C-alpha positions as CSV (number, residue, x, y, z in Angstrom):
1,M,-46.7,-0.8,-5.9
2,S,-45.4,-1.0,-2.4
3,V,-45.4,-4.3,-0.6
4,P,-47.4,-4.3,2.7
5,R,-45.7,-5.3,6.0
6,L,-47.1,-6.4,9.3
7,E,-44.5,-4.6,11.4
8,P,-44.7,-7.0,14.4
9,V,-44.0,-9.9,12.0
10,A,-41.1,-8.1,10.4
11,A,-39.7,-7.3,13.9
12,L,-39.9,-10.9,15.0
13,L,-38.0,-12.1,11.9
14,E,-35.4,-9.4,12.3
15,A,-34.9,-10.6,15.9
16,A,-34.7,-14.2,14.7
17,H,-31.9,-13.3,12.3
18,R,-30.0,-11.4,15.0
19,E,-30.4,-14.4,17.3
20,G,-28.9,-16.7,14.7
21,I,-31.9,-18.9,14.2
22,A,-31.4,-18.7,10.5
23,P,-29.1,-16.7,8.2
24,A,-32.0,-15.7,5.9
25,L,-35.8,-15.5,6.6
26,S,-38.5,-14.6,4.2
27,A,-42.2,-14.5,5.0
28,A,-45.4,-13.8,3.1
29,V,-49.0,-13.7,4.4
30,R,-52.2,-13.6,2.4
31,W,-55.5,-12.9,4.1
32,G,-58.9,-12.7,2.4
33,G,-57.2,-13.1,-1.0
34,R,-54.8,-10.2,-0.6
35,L,-51.1,-10.1,0.2
36,V,-50.9,-8.4,3.5
37,H,-47.2,-9.0,4.4
38,A,-44.0,-9.7,2.6
39,S,-40.5,-9.3,4.0
40,V,-37.0,-10.7,3.6
41,H,-34.3,-10.6,6.3
42,G,-30.7,-11.6,6.7
43,D,-28.2,-13.3,4.5
44,A,-28.6,-15.8,1.7
45,Q,-25.1,-17.0,2.4
46,V,-22.6,-16.5,5.2
47,L,-19.8,-18.8,4.1
48,P,-17.4,-18.5,2.4
49,E,-18.6,-15.0,1.9
50,R,-21.6,-13.0,2.9
51,R,-24.5,-12.5,0.4
52,P,-27.5,-10.5,1.6
53,A,-30.9,-12.0,0.8
54,G,-33.4,-9.9,-1.2
55,P,-36.9,-10.1,-2.7
56,R,-35.7,-12.2,-5.6
57,T,-33.7,-14.7,-3.5
58,L,-34.9,-18.2,-4.1
59,F,-35.1,-20.8,-1.3
60,D,-34.9,-24.6,-1.6
61,V,-38.3,-25.4,-0.2
62,A,-37.5,-29.1,0.4
63,S,-40.6,-31.1,1.5
64,L,-43.0,-28.3,0.5
65,T,-42.5,-29.9,-2.9
66,K,-44.7,-32.7,-1.6
67,V,-47.7,-30.4,-1.4
68,M,-46.9,-27.7,-3.9
69,A,-46.0,-30.1,-6.8
70,T,-46.8,-33.8,-6.1
71,T,-50.0,-33.4,-4.1
72,S,-51.3,-30.6,-6.3
73,L,-50.7,-32.7,-9.4
74,A,-52.3,-35.8,-7.8
75,A,-55.4,-33.7,-7.0
76,L,-55.6,-32.4,-10.5
77,L,-55.3,-35.9,-12.0
78,A,-58.0,-37.1,-9.6
79,D,-60.2,-34.2,-10.4
80,A,-59.9,-35.0,-14.1
81,G,-60.9,-38.6,-13.4
82,V,-57.5,-39.9,-14.6
83,L,-56.2,-41.0,-11.2
84,D,-58.2,-43.4,-9.0
85,L,-56.9,-42.8,-5.5
86,D,-57.9,-46.2,-4.4
87,A,-56.6,-48.2,-7.3
88,P,-53.5,-50.4,-6.8
89,A,-50.3,-48.3,-7.1
90,R,-48.8,-51.2,-9.1
91,R,-51.0,-50.1,-12.0
92,F,-48.5,-47.3,-12.6
93,L,-45.6,-48.7,-10.6
94,P,-45.1,-52.3,-11.8
95,E,-41.7,-52.4,-10.1
96,L,-43.5,-52.6,-6.7
97,P,-43.1,-56.2,-5.3
98,S,-45.9,-58.3,-4.0
99,D,-45.6,-57.1,-0.4
100,K,-46.7,-53.7,-1.6
101,A,-49.7,-55.0,-3.6
102,A,-52.1,-53.2,-1.2
103,L,-50.4,-49.8,-1.8
104,T,-52.7,-47.1,-3.3
105,P,-52.2,-43.5,-4.3
106,R,-54.4,-42.5,-1.3
107,L,-52.1,-44.4,1.2
108,L,-49.0,-42.9,-0.3
109,L,-50.5,-39.4,-0.1
110,A,-51.5,-40.0,3.6
111,H,-48.1,-41.4,4.5
112,A,-49.9,-44.6,5.4
113,G,-48.1,-46.9,3.0
114,G,-45.9,-48.5,5.8
115,L,-42.7,-47.3,4.1
116,P,-39.7,-46.0,6.0
117,A,-39.3,-42.3,6.6
118,W,-35.9,-42.1,4.8
119,L,-33.2,-44.3,3.5
120,P,-29.9,-43.3,1.6
121,L,-31.3,-44.4,-1.7
122,H,-28.7,-42.2,-3.4
123,A,-25.9,-44.5,-2.5
124,G,-24.8,-46.2,-5.7
125,A,-27.6,-44.7,-7.8
126,R,-26.6,-43.7,-11.3
127,R,-30.0,-42.7,-12.7
128,P,-33.4,-41.5,-11.2
129,E,-34.8,-44.9,-12.0
130,D,-32.3,-46.4,-9.6
131,V,-33.7,-44.3,-6.7
132,I,-37.3,-45.2,-7.6
133,A,-36.4,-48.9,-7.8
134,A,-34.7,-48.7,-4.4
135,A,-37.7,-47.1,-2.9
136,A,-40.0,-49.7,-4.4
137,A,-37.8,-52.5,-2.9
138,A,-37.5,-51.0,0.6
139,P,-38.9,-53.2,3.4
140,L,-42.2,-52.2,4.9
141,L,-42.3,-51.1,8.5
142,A,-46.0,-51.9,8.8
143,P,-48.8,-53.3,6.6
144,P,-50.2,-50.6,4.3
145,G,-53.0,-48.7,5.9
146,T,-52.4,-49.7,9.5
147,R,-50.4,-46.6,10.7
148,A,-49.1,-43.3,9.5
149,V,-45.3,-42.9,9.1
150,Y,-44.1,-39.8,7.4
151,S,-42.2,-41.1,4.4
152,D,-40.0,-39.5,1.8
153,L,-39.9,-42.9,0.1
154,G,-43.6,-42.9,-0.3
155,F,-43.5,-39.5,-2.1
156,I,-40.6,-40.6,-4.3
157,L,-42.9,-43.4,-5.5
158,L,-45.8,-41.0,-5.7
159,G,-43.8,-38.6,-7.9
160,A,-43.1,-41.4,-10.3
161,L,-46.7,-42.5,-10.2
162,V,-48.0,-39.0,-11.0
163,E,-45.5,-38.8,-14.0
164,R,-46.7,-42.0,-15.4
165,C,-50.4,-41.4,-14.8
166,G,-50.3,-37.9,-16.2
167,G,-47.9,-38.7,-19.1
168,A,-45.5,-35.9,-18.4
169,L,-42.3,-35.4,-16.4
170,L,-42.9,-34.0,-12.9
171,D,-41.1,-30.6,-13.6
172,A,-43.0,-30.1,-16.9
173,A,-46.3,-31.1,-15.4
174,F,-45.8,-28.7,-12.5
175,E,-45.0,-25.8,-14.7
176,G,-47.9,-26.5,-17.1
177,R,-50.6,-27.5,-14.6
178,V,-49.7,-25.7,-11.4
179,A,-47.2,-22.9,-11.8
180,G,-48.8,-21.6,-15.0
181,P,-52.4,-21.5,-13.9
182,L,-51.5,-20.1,-10.5
183,G,-49.1,-17.4,-11.9
184,L,-46.0,-18.8,-10.2
185,C,-43.2,-17.3,-12.2
186,S,-40.4,-18.0,-9.7
187,T,-41.2,-21.5,-8.6
188,F,-39.6,-24.4,-10.4
189,F,-37.4,-27.5,-10.3
190,L,-33.8,-27.3,-11.6
191,R,-33.3,-30.4,-13.7
192,E,-29.6,-31.1,-13.9
193,G,-28.2,-30.8,-17.4
194,S,-31.2,-28.8,-18.7
195,S,-30.8,-25.5,-20.5
196,S,-33.6,-24.0,-18.2
197,A,-31.6,-24.8,-15.1
198,V,-28.5,-23.1,-16.5
199,E,-30.5,-20.0,-17.5
200,R,-32.3,-19.8,-14.2
201,R,-29.1,-20.1,-12.2
202,A,-27.5,-17.3,-14.2
203,R,-30.5,-15.0,-13.6
204,R,-31.3,-15.6,-10.0
205,E,-29.7,-15.8,-6.6
206,F,-30.2,-18.8,-4.3
207,A,-30.1,-19.1,-0.5
208,A,-27.3,-21.5,0.4
209,T,-28.2,-24.6,2.4
210,R,-25.8,-27.2,4.0
211,R,-22.1,-27.5,3.6
212,T,-21.2,-31.2,3.3
213,A,-18.0,-33.2,2.9
214,D,-19.2,-34.8,-0.3
215,R,-20.9,-31.9,-2.0
216,G,-19.3,-28.8,-0.5
217,L,-21.4,-25.7,-0.1
218,I,-24.9,-26.3,-1.6
219,A,-26.5,-23.3,-3.3
220,G,-28.7,-23.3,-6.4
221,V,-28.8,-27.2,-6.3
222,V,-31.3,-29.3,-4.3
223,D,-30.1,-29.9,-0.8
224,D,-31.8,-33.4,-0.4
225,D,-29.3,-36.1,-1.4
226,N,-31.9,-38.5,-2.8
227,A,-33.5,-35.7,-4.9
228,F,-30.0,-34.7,-6.0
229,A,-29.3,-38.3,-7.2
230,M,-32.6,-38.0,-9.2
231,G,-31.2,-35.0,-11.1
232,G,-33.0,-32.4,-8.9
233,V,-36.6,-33.5,-9.8
234,A,-38.4,-35.7,-7.3
235,G,-41.8,-36.2,-5.7
236,H,-40.5,-35.4,-2.2
237,A,-38.1,-32.4,-2.8
238,G,-36.6,-30.2,-5.5
239,L,-38.7,-27.1,-5.8
240,F,-37.2,-23.6,-5.4
241,S,-39.5,-20.7,-4.7
242,T,-40.1,-17.4,-2.9
243,A,-42.3,-16.8,0.2
244,E,-44.7,-14.8,-1.9
245,E,-45.2,-17.6,-4.4
246,V,-45.5,-20.3,-1.7
247,A,-48.3,-18.2,-0.2
248,Q,-49.8,-17.8,-3.6
249,L,-49.9,-21.6,-4.1
250,G,-51.7,-21.7,-0.7
251,Q,-54.1,-19.1,-2.0
252,G,-54.9,-21.4,-4.9
253,W,-55.9,-24.1,-2.5
254,L,-57.9,-21.7,-0.3
255,D,-59.8,-20.5,-3.4
256,A,-60.5,-24.1,-4.5
257,L,-61.8,-25.0,-1.0
258,A,-64.0,-21.9,-1.1
259,G,-65.5,-22.6,-4.5
260,R,-63.8,-19.8,-6.3
261,S,-61.4,-21.8,-8.5
262,S,-61.4,-23.0,-12.0
263,W,-58.1,-24.7,-11.3
264,L,-59.2,-27.4,-8.9
265,S,-62.8,-28.3,-7.8
266,T,-64.1,-27.7,-4.3
267,A,-65.0,-31.4,-3.9
268,T,-61.5,-32.6,-4.7
269,A,-59.8,-29.9,-2.6
270,A,-62.0,-30.9,0.3
271,R,-61.1,-34.6,-0.1
272,F,-57.4,-33.8,0.1
273,A,-57.8,-31.4,3.0
274,A,-59.8,-33.8,5.2
275,R,-57.8,-35.7,7.9
276,D,-57.1,-39.3,6.8
277,A,-58.8,-42.2,8.5
278,T,-55.6,-44.2,9.2
279,P,-55.5,-44.9,13.0
280,D,-53.9,-42.2,15.0
281,S,-53.0,-40.2,11.9
282,E,-52.7,-36.4,11.9
283,R,-52.3,-36.3,8.1
284,A,-54.6,-35.4,5.3
285,L,-53.9,-36.3,1.7
286,G,-50.5,-34.8,1.1
287,W,-51.1,-32.2,3.7
288,D,-50.4,-32.2,7.4
289,T,-52.9,-31.0,10.0
290,P,-52.0,-29.3,13.4
291,A,-50.6,-31.7,16.0
292,R,-52.8,-32.0,19.0
293,E,-49.9,-30.7,21.2
294,G,-46.9,-28.5,20.3
295,S,-47.9,-27.6,16.8
296,S,-45.6,-25.3,14.8
297,L,-48.8,-23.5,13.8
298,G,-49.0,-22.0,17.3
299,G,-52.0,-21.6,19.5
300,R,-54.3,-19.2,17.5
301,F,-54.7,-20.4,13.9
302,G,-56.5,-23.6,13.0
303,R,-58.9,-23.4,16.0
304,G,-62.1,-22.9,14.0
305,P,-64.4,-25.8,12.8
306,R,-62.6,-26.2,9.5
307,G,-59.1,-26.3,11.1
308,A,-55.9,-25.9,9.1
309,V,-53.6,-27.7,6.7
310,G,-49.9,-27.2,6.1
311,H,-46.5,-28.7,5.6
312,L,-42.9,-28.2,6.7
313,G,-39.6,-28.5,4.9
314,F,-36.2,-29.7,6.2
315,T,-34.4,-26.6,5.0
316,G,-36.5,-24.5,7.4
317,C,-39.6,-23.7,5.3
318,S,-43.3,-24.0,6.0
319,L,-46.7,-23.3,4.6
320,W,-49.9,-23.2,6.7
321,L,-53.4,-22.4,5.7
322,D,-56.0,-21.4,8.3
323,L,-59.2,-22.5,6.6
324,D,-61.7,-20.5,8.6
325,G,-59.9,-17.2,8.4
326,E,-58.6,-17.8,4.8
327,V,-55.0,-17.0,5.8
328,A,-52.0,-18.4,4.0
329,C,-48.7,-18.1,5.9
330,A,-45.4,-18.9,4.2
331,L,-42.1,-18.8,6.1
332,L,-38.9,-19.7,4.2
333,T,-35.5,-19.9,5.8
334,N,-32.2,-21.6,5.2
335,H,-31.6,-22.5,8.8
336,V,-29.5,-25.5,7.8
337,H,-26.8,-23.2,6.4
338,P,-24.0,-23.9,6.8
339,D,-23.8,-26.9,9.2
340,G,-27.2,-28.5,9.6
341,P,-30.5,-28.0,11.4
342,D,-31.5,-26.4,14.7
343,K,-34.9,-27.9,14.9
344,V,-35.8,-26.9,18.5
345,R,-35.3,-23.2,17.9
346,L,-36.9,-23.3,14.5
347,K,-40.0,-25.0,15.8
348,A,-40.4,-22.4,18.5
349,L,-39.9,-19.6,15.9
350,R,-42.6,-21.0,13.6
351,A,-45.1,-21.1,16.5
352,R,-44.2,-17.5,17.4
353,F,-44.4,-16.4,13.8
354,H,-47.9,-17.8,13.3
355,D,-49.1,-16.4,16.7
356,T,-47.7,-13.0,15.8
357,V,-49.4,-13.0,12.4
358,A,-52.7,-14.0,14.0
359,E,-52.5,-11.3,16.6
360,A,-51.6,-8.7,13.9
361,L,-54.7,-9.8,11.9
362,G,-56.9,-9.8,15.0
363,S,-57.5,-13.5,14.7
């Protein structure tokens, strides 16, 4: 069956490739439950040799892991009555010191735990547990619940909490409770040393990300250094996927919010999609909502009464859901390849991409 294309969207992404905004760009759009656009443009790798990107190229989706894996699993555990979002996080994370006694799963999901955005936890870490312990010991920037600070550290802790609460490793839980039920065959973690990682690297091609002095050219291995120190499986980063499957994950949430899902209840999906009550926060639980000014969602989506939820990833990936129009937009790039991010041009592209999709759909 042929894959549909919104030609203005494909033209925009071809132009973005020619302009050098990213070596590779892949997009998928679902509207009304149907795939209405899928396209791949450019090169999975440009150094040391060129490799064209194709429909089977997998992208490191970076912080989309936060919503696709960790948030989705937390929602499922809450739905099942296993995870109390307002219970002390120390119930599952006894390594948290007394200054974090007020931390709860809800605060971690809402990036309201007061933890720093990022720290080089990988320095000196020999095991995943070392990274978790370092995150637990990090000094707070603010008392929990008083302000929102986007935090990788919070989601490193949340990933560990979800594992312990659910009784399964994060990658296994994701495959069994999210990827399987939603039909995601090309979305997974690559746990270092596992036979599944070896097999998947042999069968698939991966978009390259950064080139660093310590690690050389990164391809088929998680780009994030803290996630790398955790063996490739972490609550904040580590998933690889395609644009079609990222949009398919978004469709799973849209179906849940619309009451069409046996995977996740409408009530729980709505709790997670609602903007958090932390002062001045633009976050939901795990999800982001459009910024009041200069949103990467552009100027057309998310303007209805139900708004929109989404998330971005450092490697150049994004997922946004327009809740009124039931549109899921996934844009994956490797704009950090080879020498780091170009955030200004990428943000502008994301806004143009979403506005172009909206116009093509008549939204």
